[in-house]
TITIDO-971833 format. One line per 3 residues: number of its first residue (from 0); their letters; for each residue x, y negated, z of C-alpha. Coordinates in steps of 0.5 Angstrom, whole numbers, always signed. Layout:
N
NUM	a	X Y Z; ... .
END
This chain:
815
0	mik	+20 +4 +38; +19 -4 +39; +26 -4 +42 .
3	kiq	+29 +0 +37; +26 -5 +31; +29 -11 +35 .
6	vvl	+36 -7 +35; +36 -6 +28; +34 -13 +27 .
9	vlf	+40 -15 +31; +45 -11 +27; +42 -13 +20 .
12	sil	+43 -20 +23; +51 -19 +25; +52 -16 +18 .
15	sht	+49 -21 +14; +53 -27 +18; +59 -23 +16 .
18	ifa	+57 -23 +9; +55 -30 +9; +61 -33 +12 .
21	qrt	+60 -40 +11; +56 -45 +15; +48 -44 +15 .
24	ftv	+43 -47 +19; +35 -45 +19; +29 -50 +18 .
27	sgy	+23 -47 +21; +16 -49 +23; +8 -48 +22 .
30	ire	+5 -51 +16; -2 -54 +17; -8 -57 +14 .
33	kgs	-8 -65 +15; -15 -66 +18; -17 -60 +21 .
36	qeq	-10 -57 +23; -12 -50 +20; -5 -46 +19 .
39	lig	-4 -45 +11; -2 -38 +8; +2 -37 +2 .
42	vnv	+5 -45 +2; +11 -45 -3; +17 -47 +1 .
45	yvp	+24 -48 -4; +30 -52 -5; +29 -56 -12 .
48	nss	+33 -53 -18; +36 -47 -14; +34 -40 -12 .
51	fgt	+33 -41 -5; +25 -41 -3; +20 -37 +1 .
54	ssn	+13 -38 +3; +9 -39 +10; +6 -32 +13 .
57	nyg	-1 -31 +15; +0 -35 +21; +3 -41 +17 .
60	fys	+10 -40 +19; +16 -41 +15; +23 -40 +16 .
63	itl	+29 -41 +11; +36 -41 +12; +41 -46 +8 .
66	pan	+48 -48 +7; +50 -54 +11; +48 -60 +7 .
69	daa	+49 -68 +8; +43 -69 +4; +38 -62 +4 .
72	tlv	+32 -63 +0; +26 -58 +1; +19 -58 -3 .
75	fsf	+13 -56 +0; +7 -54 -5; +1 -51 -5 .
78	vgy	-5 -50 -10; -10 -56 -9; -6 -59 -4 .
81	eri	-1 -65 -4; +6 -64 -6; +11 -66 +0 .
84	ekt	+18 -67 -1; +23 -68 +5; +30 -70 +5 .
87	fvl	+35 -69 +11; +41 -68 +14; +42 -60 +15 .
90	nkn	+48 -60 +20; +44 -56 +26; +38 -52 +26 .
93	iem	+31 -56 +25; +24 -55 +27; +20 -58 +22 .
96	nie	+12 -57 +22; +9 -60 +16; +2 -62 +15 .
99	las	-1 -62 +8; -7 -66 +5; -12 -62 +1 .
102	anq	-15 -65 -5; -21 -67 -3; -18 -72 +2 .
105	lne	-14 -75 -3; -15 -80 -9; -17 -77 -15 .
108	vvv	-11 -80 -19; -6 -79 -13; -8 -71 -13 .
111	ssk	-7 -71 -21; +0 -74 -20; +3 -70 -14 .
114	rqe	-1 -63 -14; +4 -57 -15; +1 -51 -19 .
117	erv	+3 -44 -16; +9 -41 -21; +8 -34 -22 .
120	ses	+14 -34 -25; +18 -35 -19; +14 -30 -15 .
123	vem	+17 -22 -14; +10 -20 -13; +6 -17 -19 .
126	ski	-1 -15 -20; -3 -20 -15; -9 -25 -15 .
129	dvp	-12 -30 -11; -18 -34 -12; -19 -41 -8 .
132	inq	-25 -41 -4; -27 -48 -6; -27 -45 -13 .
135	ikk	-31 -39 -11; -36 -43 -8; -37 -47 -15 .
138	ipa	-38 -40 -19; -46 -39 -21; -48 -33 -17 .
141	fmg	-54 -28 -17; -60 -31 -13; -55 -36 -11 .
144	ekd	-51 -32 -6; -44 -34 -7; -40 -27 -6 .
147	vlk	-33 -26 -6; -33 -19 -8; -37 -21 -14 .
150	vlq	-32 -26 -16; -26 -21 -16; -30 -17 -21 .
153	llp	-29 -22 -26; -21 -21 -25; -18 -16 -30 .
156	gvq	-17 -9 -28; -23 -9 -24; -29 -6 -26 .
159	kgs	-36 -7 -23; -41 -1 -21; -48 -2 -24 .
162	egq	-52 -8 -25; -52 -13 -20; -47 -8 -15 .
165	sgi	-42 -11 -11; -38 -5 -11; -31 -5 -15 .
168	yvr	-27 +0 -18; -19 -2 -19; -15 +1 -24 .
171	ggg	-19 +7 -25; -20 +8 -17; -26 +9 -13 .
174	pdq	-30 +5 -8; -26 +8 -3; -19 +7 -5 .
177	nli	-20 +0 -4; -17 -3 +3; -21 -8 +5 .
180	ild	-18 -12 +11; -21 -18 +15; -17 -21 +20 .
183	dav	-13 -14 +20; -19 -10 +21; -21 -5 +16 .
186	vyn	-28 -6 +13; -31 +1 +11; -38 -1 +8 .
189	anh	-38 -8 +5; -45 -8 +2; -51 -11 +4 .
192	lfg	-58 -10 +1; -56 -3 -2; -50 -6 -6 .
195	ffs	-53 -12 -9; -49 -17 -4; -43 -16 +0 .
198	vfn	-42 -17 +7; -37 -23 +7; -39 -30 +8 .
201	gda	-35 -35 +4; -36 -41 +9; -32 -37 +14 .
204	lks	-26 -35 +10; -20 -38 +9; -16 -34 +4 .
207	vel	-18 -28 -1; -12 -24 -4; -13 -18 -9 .
210	tkg	-7 -13 -10; -8 -8 -15; -1 -5 -16 .
213	gfp	+7 -6 -14; +4 -6 -7; +9 -8 -1 .
216	arf	+11 -3 +4; +7 -6 +10; +0 -4 +6 .
219	ggr	-2 +3 +6; -8 +8 +7; -11 +7 +0 .
222	lss	-9 +9 -7; -12 +3 -12; -12 -4 -9 .
225	vie	-12 -8 -2; -17 -14 -1; -14 -18 +4 .
228	mnm	-18 -24 +7; -17 -28 +13; -22 -32 +17 .
231	keg	-21 -40 +18; -19 -41 +25; -23 -47 +27 .
234	nke	-22 -55 +26; -18 -57 +32; -19 -65 +31 .
237	klh	-27 -65 +30; -33 -62 +30; -35 -60 +23 .
240	geg	-41 -56 +20; -43 -53 +14; -49 -49 +11 .
243	gig	-54 -47 +6; -61 -45 +4; -63 -41 -1 .
246	lis	-68 -36 -4; -67 -30 +0; -62 -32 +6 .
249	srl	-60 -38 +10; -53 -39 +13; -50 -44 +18 .
252	tle	-42 -45 +20; -40 -49 +26; -33 -50 +28 .
255	gpi	-29 -55 +32; -24 -56 +38; -24 -54 +45 .
258	ktk	-21 -58 +50; -22 -62 +57; -22 -69 +58 .
261	kqe	-15 -69 +60; -12 -66 +54; -11 -71 +48 .
264	tak	-10 -66 +43; -14 -59 +43; -10 -53 +44 .
267	ssf	-16 -49 +42; -21 -48 +37; -27 -44 +35 .
270	iis	-31 -42 +29; -38 -39 +29; -41 -37 +22 .
273	arr	-48 -34 +21; -53 -31 +16; -59 -28 +15 .
276	tyl	-64 -26 +10; -72 -27 +10; -74 -22 +5 .
279	div	-78 -19 +11; -81 -25 +13; -83 -27 +6 .
282	asp	-86 -20 +4; -90 -18 +10; -96 -23 +8 .
285	lik	-96 -21 +1; -96 -13 +3; -102 -15 +8 .
288	asq	-106 -19 +3; -105 -13 -2; -108 -8 +2 .
291	kda	-113 -12 +6; -119 -7 +4; -115 +0 +3 .
294	ieq	-116 +6 +8; -108 +7 +8; -104 +1 +11 .
297	ttg	-97 +0 +10; -92 -5 +14; -85 -6 +14 .
300	gyy	-79 -10 +11; -72 -11 +10; -67 -16 +12 .
303	fyd	-60 -16 +13; -55 -21 +18; -48 -22 +19 .
306	lna	-44 -26 +24; -37 -28 +24; -34 -31 +30 .
309	kmn	-26 -33 +32; -23 -37 +37; -15 -39 +38 .
312	ydf	-11 -42 +44; -4 -45 +42; +1 -44 +48 .
315	gqk	+6 -48 +44; +11 -47 +39; +13 -40 +41 .
318	dkv	+6 -37 +43; -1 -37 +40; -7 -32 +41 .
321	yls	-13 -31 +36; -19 -27 +38; -24 -26 +32 .
324	gyf	-30 -21 +30; -35 -19 +25; -42 -16 +26 .
327	gqd	-47 -14 +21; -53 -10 +20; -58 -8 +15 .
330	kfh	-65 -6 +17; -70 -3 +12; -77 +0 +16 .
333	tkt	-84 +2 +13; -90 +5 +17; -96 +8 +14 .
336	tsp	-103 +9 +18; -109 +13 +15; -114 +17 +19 .
339	dnl	-111 +23 +18; -103 +21 +18; -98 +17 +21 .
342	ssn	-91 +16 +19; -85 +11 +20; -79 +11 +16 .
345	gln	-72 +7 +18; -66 +6 +14; -60 +2 +18 .
348	wgn	-53 +1 +17; -48 -4 +19; -40 -6 +21 .
351	eta	-37 -8 +27; -30 -11 +28; -26 -14 +33 .
354	tlr	-18 -17 +33; -14 -19 +38; -7 -22 +36 .
357	wnh	-1 -25 +39; +4 -29 +35; +11 -30 +39 .
360	lys	+17 -34 +36; +23 -30 +38; +27 -35 +35 .
363	qkl	+27 -39 +28; +29 -33 +24; +25 -28 +28 .
366	fgn	+17 -28 +28; +13 -22 +31; +5 -21 +31 .
369	lsl	+2 -16 +36; -5 -14 +34; -11 -10 +37 .
372	iys	-16 -8 +33; -23 -5 +33; -27 -3 +27 .
375	ryr	-34 +1 +27; -39 +3 +21; -45 +7 +22 .
378	fni	-51 +9 +18; -57 +12 +21; -64 +15 +17 .
381	sst	-70 +16 +21; -77 +19 +19; -83 +21 +23 .
384	qna	-89 +24 +21; -96 +26 +24; -101 +30 +20 .
387	tdt	-108 +32 +23; -112 +38 +19; -119 +35 +20 .
390	qtn	-122 +42 +19; -117 +46 +24; -116 +40 +29 .
393	tts	-109 +41 +29; -103 +36 +29; -96 +38 +25 .
396	vyn	-90 +34 +27; -84 +33 +23; -78 +28 +26 .
399	lky	-72 +27 +22; -66 +23 +25; -59 +23 +21 .
402	dsg	-53 +19 +24; -46 +18 +20; -40 +14 +22 .
405	ird	-33 +12 +23; -30 +9 +29; -23 +6 +29 .
408	ysv	-18 +4 +35; -12 +1 +32; -5 -2 +35 .
411	kyd	+0 -5 +30; +6 -10 +31; +9 -13 +25 .
414	fdy	+16 -17 +25; +18 -23 +20; +26 -24 +20 .
417	fpn	+29 -29 +16; +37 -27 +16; +40 -31 +11 .
420	pkh	+38 -35 +4; +38 -28 +0; +34 -24 +5 .
423	alk	+27 -24 +8; +25 -18 +12; +19 -15 +14 .
426	lgi	+18 -9 +19; +12 -6 +23; +9 +0 +26 .
429	qst	+2 +2 +26; -3 +7 +29; -10 +8 +29 .
432	fhr	-15 +13 +32; -20 +15 +28; -27 +18 +30 .
435	ftp	-31 +21 +24; -38 +23 +25; -39 +26 +18 .
438	sav	-46 +28 +19; -51 +29 +25; -58 +32 +24 .
441	vlq	-64 +33 +29; -70 +36 +26; -77 +38 +30 .
444	dsd	-84 +40 +27; -90 +44 +30; -87 +51 +28 .
447	isk	-80 +50 +31; -80 +47 +38; -73 +44 +37 .
450	yet	-67 +45 +33; -60 +41 +32; -55 +42 +26 .
453	kid	-49 +38 +28; -42 +37 +25; -38 +36 +31 .
456	nid	-34 +29 +32; -27 +30 +28; -21 +26 +32 .
459	vie	-15 +24 +28; -9 +20 +29; -6 +16 +23 .
462	sgi	+0 +12 +24; +6 +9 +19; +12 +5 +20 .
465	yae	+15 +1 +14; +21 -4 +12; +21 -8 +6 .
468	dvw	+26 -14 +4; +25 -19 -1; +32 -20 -4 .
471	qat	+35 -25 -8; +40 -21 -12; +42 -26 -17 .
474	erl	+40 -33 -19; +35 -29 -24; +34 -23 -21 .
477	kmn	+29 -22 -15; +27 -15 -12; +22 -13 -6 .
480	lgl	+25 -6 -4; +21 -2 +1; +19 +4 +5 .
483	rvs	+13 +6 +8; +13 +13 +12; +6 +15 +14 .
486	nyh	+4 +21 +19; -3 +24 +20; -5 +29 +25 .
489	vss	-12 +33 +25; -13 +39 +29; -7 +43 +29 .
492	idy	-4 +40 +22; +1 +34 +21; +2 +31 +14 .
495	lrp	+8 +27 +14; +9 +23 +7; +15 +18 +5 .
498	epr	+12 +12 +1; +17 +9 -3; +16 +2 -6 .
501	fsa	+19 -3 -11; +18 -9 -15; +23 -14 -19 .
504	ayk	+22 -20 -23; +28 -22 -28; +27 -29 -30 .
507	lsk	+28 -30 -38; +28 -37 -38; +26 -43 -33 .
510	dla	+18 -41 -33; +18 -34 -36; +20 -28 -32 .
513	fka	+19 -20 -34; +17 -16 -28; +16 -9 -26 .
516	sya	+14 -5 -20; +13 +2 -17; +9 +5 -11 .
519	mmn	+7 +11 -8; +1 +11 -4; -3 +16 +0 .
522	qyv	-10 +16 +3; -12 +20 +9; -20 +18 +9 .
525	hll	-25 +19 +3; -32 +17 +1; -36 +23 -1 .
528	tnt	-41 +20 -6; -46 +23 -12; -50 +16 -13 .
531	gig	-45 +12 -16; -48 +6 -14; -45 +5 -7 .
534	lpt	-51 +7 -3; -50 +7 +5; -51 +15 +5 .
537	dlw	-44 +15 +2; -40 +19 +7; -34 +18 +10 .
540	vps	-30 +24 +12; -22 +25 +14; -17 +30 +11 .
543	tdk	-17 +36 +14; -13 +43 +14; -18 +45 +8 .
546	vap	-18 +38 +5; -11 +35 +3; -10 +27 +3 .
549	qqs	-10 +24 -4; -4 +21 -7; -2 +16 -13 .
552	qqv	+4 +14 -16; +3 +8 -20; +8 +4 -25 .
555	aag	+7 -3 -28; +11 -8 -32; +9 -14 -36 .
558	fak	+11 -22 -37; +9 -28 -32; +9 -35 -35 .
561	dld	+8 -42 -33; +5 -47 -37; +7 -53 -33 .
564	kkg	+4 -58 -38; -3 -55 -38; -3 -53 -31 .
567	ltl	-4 -46 -33; -1 -39 -31; -1 -33 -36 .
570	tie	+0 -26 -34; +0 -20 -38; +1 -13 -35 .
573	gyy	+1 -5 -37; +0 +0 -32; +0 +8 -31 .
576	kkm	-3 +11 -25; -3 +19 -23; -8 +21 -18 .
579	dkl	-8 +28 -14; -12 +31 -9; -18 +27 -11 .
582	iny	-25 +30 -8; -32 +30 -10; -38 +34 -9 .
585	keg	-39 +41 -12; -45 +41 -17; -51 +41 -13 .
588	asf	-48 +39 -7; -51 +34 -2; -49 +29 +4 .
591	llv	-55 +32 +8; -52 +38 +11; -58 +42 +14 .
594	ndp	-57 +49 +16; -62 +55 +17; -63 +55 +25 .
597	tsn	-64 +62 +25; -57 +64 +22; -50 +64 +26 .
600	trv	-47 +61 +20; -45 +54 +20; -44 +50 +13 .
603	rwe	-38 +45 +14; -38 +39 +9; -31 +41 +7 .
606	dnv	-35 +47 +4; -39 +42 -1; -33 +39 -4 .
609	tag	-28 +40 -9; -21 +37 -11; -18 +35 -17 .
612	qgw	-13 +30 -21; -14 +23 -25; -10 +19 -29 .
615	syg	-11 +11 -31; -7 +7 -36; -8 +1 -39 .
618	aef	-7 -7 -40; -9 -13 -37; -9 -20 -39 .
621	llq	-10 -26 -35; -10 -34 -37; -12 -38 -30 .
624	kkv	-12 -45 -28; -14 -46 -21; -15 -54 -20 .
627	gkf	-16 -60 -24; -22 -63 -27; -23 -56 -31 .
630	sgw	-21 -50 -28; -23 -42 -29; -20 -36 -32 .
633	agy	-20 -32 -38; -19 -24 -37; -19 -18 -41 .
636	tls	-18 -11 -39; -16 -5 -44; -16 +2 -40 .
639	wtk	-17 +9 -40; -19 +13 -34; -20 +21 -34 .
642	wqf	-21 +26 -28; -20 +34 -28; -23 +38 -23 .
645	del	-23 +46 -24; -30 +47 -21; -33 +41 -25 .
648	nfg	-35 +41 -32; -32 +48 -34; -25 +45 -31 .
651	kef	-25 +40 -37; -23 +33 -37; -28 +28 -37 .
654	fpr	-29 +20 -36; -32 +18 -29; -38 +14 -29 .
657	ydr	-34 +7 -28; -29 +9 -34; -29 +2 -38 .
660	rhd	-25 +2 -45; -26 -6 -46; -28 -11 -40 .
663	isl	-28 -19 -42; -29 -24 -37; -29 -32 -38 .
666	vgi	-30 -37 -32; -30 -44 -33; -31 -50 -28 .
669	ydi	-32 -57 -30; -32 -63 -25; -36 -68 -30 .
672	kps	-35 -73 -25; -35 -73 -17; -42 -72 -17 .
675	itv	-43 -67 -22; -40 -60 -23; -42 -55 -28 .
678	sav	-40 -48 -29; -41 -42 -33; -39 -34 -33 .
681	wvy	-39 -30 -39; -38 -22 -38; -38 -16 -43 .
684	gtg	-36 -9 -42; -36 -2 -45; -42 +2 -42 .
687	nal	-41 +7 -37; -40 +14 -38; -46 +18 -36 .
690	tmp	-49 +25 -36; -55 +26 -40; -60 +32 -42 .
693	lsr	-59 +35 -49; -66 +37 -49; -72 +38 -44 .
696	yng	-77 +44 -45; -82 +47 -40; -80 +53 -37 .
699	ysn	-85 +59 -34; -84 +64 -28; -88 +70 -27 .
702	ynt	-91 +70 -20; -96 +76 -20; -93 +83 -17 .
705	rfg	-95 +84 -10; -100 +78 -9; -107 +77 -10 .
708	ann	-112 +71 -8; -109 +66 -3; -103 +70 -3 .
711	ain	-105 +76 +1; -101 +82 +0; -104 +87 -5 .
714	nsn	-103 +94 -2; -108 +97 -7; -107 +100 -14 .
717	tpv	-112 +95 -17; -108 +91 -23; -107 +84 -21 .
720	spl	-107 +79 -27; -100 +75 -28; -99 +69 -25 .
723	fag	-95 +64 -29; -92 +57 -26; -89 +52 -31 .
726	rav	-84 +46 -29; -80 +42 -34; -73 +44 -35 .
729	qey	-67 +40 -37; -61 +42 -41; -54 +39 -40 .
732	gek	-48 +39 -43; -41 +37 -41; -40 +32 -36 .
735	ntf	-41 +24 -38; -41 +25 -45; -46 +20 -46 .
738	rae	-44 +12 -46; -49 +7 -44; -50 +1 -48 .
741	pyh	-45 -5 -47; -46 -9 -42; -46 -17 -42 .
744	rld	-49 -23 -39; -48 -31 -39; -49 -34 -32 .
747	lgv	-50 -42 -32; -50 -47 -26; -50 -54 -24 .
750	qfh	-48 -57 -18; -50 -64 -16; -46 -67 -10 .
753	kkk	-48 -73 -6; -42 -76 -1; -44 -81 +5 .
756	lrh	-38 -82 +10; -37 -75 +13; -43 -72 +10 .
759	ert	-44 -68 +4; -50 -65 +1; -50 -61 -5 .
762	wei	-56 -58 -9; -55 -53 -14; -59 -50 -20 .
765	siy	-56 -43 -23; -59 -38 -28; -57 -31 -28 .
768	nay	-57 -27 -34; -59 -34 -38; -60 -30 -45 .
771	nrk	-64 -25 -42; -60 -19 -44; -64 -12 -42 .
774	npf	-57 -9 -39; -58 -1 -38; -59 +1 -30 .
777	fyq	-61 +8 -32; -63 +12 -37; -69 +18 -37 .
780	lns	-72 +23 -42; -80 +21 -43; -85 +24 -47 .
783	kvd	-89 +19 -52; -95 +21 -57; -92 +22 -64 .
786	psn	-94 +16 -68; -94 +21 -74; -99 +26 -71 .
789	ssq	-103 +24 -65; -104 +31 -63; -96 +32 -61 .
792	sit	-91 +29 -57; -84 +27 -58; -78 +26 -53 .
795	ilq	-75 +20 -52; -69 +17 -48; -72 +11 -44 .
798	rys	-67 +5 -42; -69 +2 -35; -67 -5 -34 .
801	ifp	-68 -9 -27; -65 -16 -28; -68 -20 -33 .
804	iip	-67 -28 -33; -67 -30 -26; -66 -38 -24 .
807	sfs	-65 -40 -17; -64 -46 -13; -60 -47 -6 .
810	ynf	-59 -53 -2; -52 -54 +2; -49 -59 +7 .
813	kf	-43 -61 +10; -42 -65 +16 .
END
C-alpha cells in the first residue's frame, strides 16, 4: 500500500511540473523554539503580499516551492513568538532551519513591535480554534486545577455537561462523538474524579486544537469534533522543571537533554510529568476521628494520578524517532466493619496510551511519519459482603466483580507532499484492531456456589485511507478538497463508507474572507450512557450486525476577519448537522447485564439499545485576542439540538439533556505588570433539558391470596385478611420537557510572579463562583408541611446545588 501511495505521489509530481513549467525551487526545514529546540506546530510561512504560503506540520517541518528569484523573501510568524523575515537568492533548493524566540524571552517593547498575530482570513480552515497553553495557565480554574477541557468549554459551539463537569458537547453531539487524540493515541475516557477534572496535565502539553466542522480528511471515526493535543518533546539545551502545589493535588515536570560527554549538542531529550491528588491522605484522619467510638467503622478514600512521559532521538535532518506515553488511574475504595458484617467496595478506572513514531524526510517536498499506537481504557467495580446471622450462626457471602473496557492496537502512515506553490497534499492510511469487553460480571453467594454472566470479547478492525489537497485555486480562492474511505469489519459483516470533505475560503478583501465547508463523518464505536454526567460506568461498545455505525453530515458557512490594529480576530459561523443511527438505552435499561443463571437465554447489550436520529443547527460568534497585555475572548452560541427515537418518548422528537439555546463566555486576562496578572471568566447558559415527574402519589398492591403469617402457604379454607403494601409512585410525561434554571457564574483569579535569574515563582489566588450563584445540579420532588395547614403536606420541586463560592490557592514554580 505504501508503494502505491508513493507511485501516486510521483505521478502527481510529474503532472505538477508539467503544469508549472517555469523554474521553481524548494525551501524547507524545521522550525524550533529558541532556547529549548522544541519543534513548533502551525508556524505561518509565507511570501509577503502574495498568495504563496504554508505552515509547519505536527513535527515542525515546512516546505514551500517558489519561482526562482534573486531576492526572495519569506516571513515566519507564530502567535506569541518573534516574527522573522528572511531575504535570500533563490536559484537552488535551500534547506533553512529557523529558530523563533518566544515572547517571554524578549524585551516587552520588542515583542509588541515584532509580534505577528494569526490571520484567520488567510487560512482555508474553519470551525477550528486553538488556545495557547500559556493562556490556559492564566485562566482561573475550579479548585486551582488548570484543565484543558474546561477551557475548551468556554469556546462557542461547545457546551459543558453538569455543574463542574469536564465533559464537552460540540454542536449537538454527545461526549463519545469527540475524537480526543494525545500524540496520535485515542483517549477514551478523559475524566478524573467522576468528571470534575480531565486527565490532561497542561505542563506536559505543547499544543491544543479544537476542530468543530470542516474536518480535514485525515481525521475520522467521530461525528462532532476533534481535540488534538501534542506533548512537549523535552528541552534539548538545558534541564528545566516546573510544578505546583494546590488544594487537592500536586504536580512536577522535568525535561532536559540526553547526551554523552563527547556530544556538543544533544540529539535526544526527555520529558516526564506526574500529578497526584491527596484527597485520600487528607480525608482519612478526619473519617477516623468522626468514628472514634462508633460500633461500625468505615475506612477508605479516593485518589487519582497521571503520568506523561516522552523521549526522542534526532538522527539528523532526515530521520527522527519519538516514544511517548500516558498512564492514569482513579481509585475509590471503602471498607466497613461491624460485629456482624464485613463489606468492601471498590471503583477503579484508567487509561493507558503509548505511541512510537518515526519521521523520515524522503526529499524536500515529501515528509513521512509512521506511528505504532497502543491505547486502553478499563473500568472495574468490586463489592464483597460477609454478613453473619447471630441467631443461626450462619454467614452469607456476596461477591460482585464487574469489568469493562476497550483496547486498541493501531498502525498509521501519513505523508505530507508539497509539489508546487499552489498545492499541499496529505495522504495516509490507518488500521486499528479494537477489542471490546462490553461487560463481564461474576457473582457469588451462599445459595449459588458460583455463576458467571459474561459478554465475550468483541474483536473488530477499523481502517481508513485518505487524501486531501490544500489548493490555492486563485489569488482569492483557497480550497481543501479531501476524501476519506473508511472500512469496519466485525464478525461476518463489513461496512465500507466514503466520506467526502470540502472547505473553502474566498478573500473579499485584504483582511476579510468568506468560508464554507461540508463534511461527512462515520462513527463505529459508541458510548452508552444514561447518567448524562460522564461517569466511568458509561459503556464503550462497537458497531455490530445489529447496531449500525452512526453517521453525520455537516455544512457550515461564515466570515473571518482580522482586526490588525487591535490585534483581534473575529469569526461568525452558522452550521447545520444531521445525525443518523444514534444509539441510546431503551427505557429502563442498564449497563449492568445480569442474566438469570438458571436460564439458557443470554442478554446481549444490543438488546438494551435503540437507534434514532438527530439534528443540530445554530450560529456562533467569537472575538479573540491571543497575546498582548490584555488577551482573551468573547464567545456566543445560539443553537438547537433535537433527537428522535421510535422507542423513546412515544416516537416524538425531544431535546437531549445538553441542548442549550443560549451560551455566553467572556474571558479576560490582563498583565498589569510583569509581576501581576489578573483574570476573570463569566459564563451564562440556558438550563439543561430534563425529565421531571408531573405528579407523585402513593400506590398500593394487594398481597393477601395464598400467604398467611411468615409467608407460609395457606391451604385451608380459613379466610385471610388482605395485605396491602404501599410505595411512592411518580408519573412522568414526555421526555425532557422541563427546562432547568439558567446557569451562570463568575470566576476571578490573580497571579503574583517573581522572577530571579532562571527561577520563577507564582502564587495564585482564585475564586470559583465569586457571587455564590446556586446553580442547579439536579431536581427532586419532596414533601413538606403545608404552611396553611400543619396536618397536611404538599409536594415541592427541590433544587440541589453542589458548588457554592470556592476560594483556592496554589503555588507554582519553574527552574
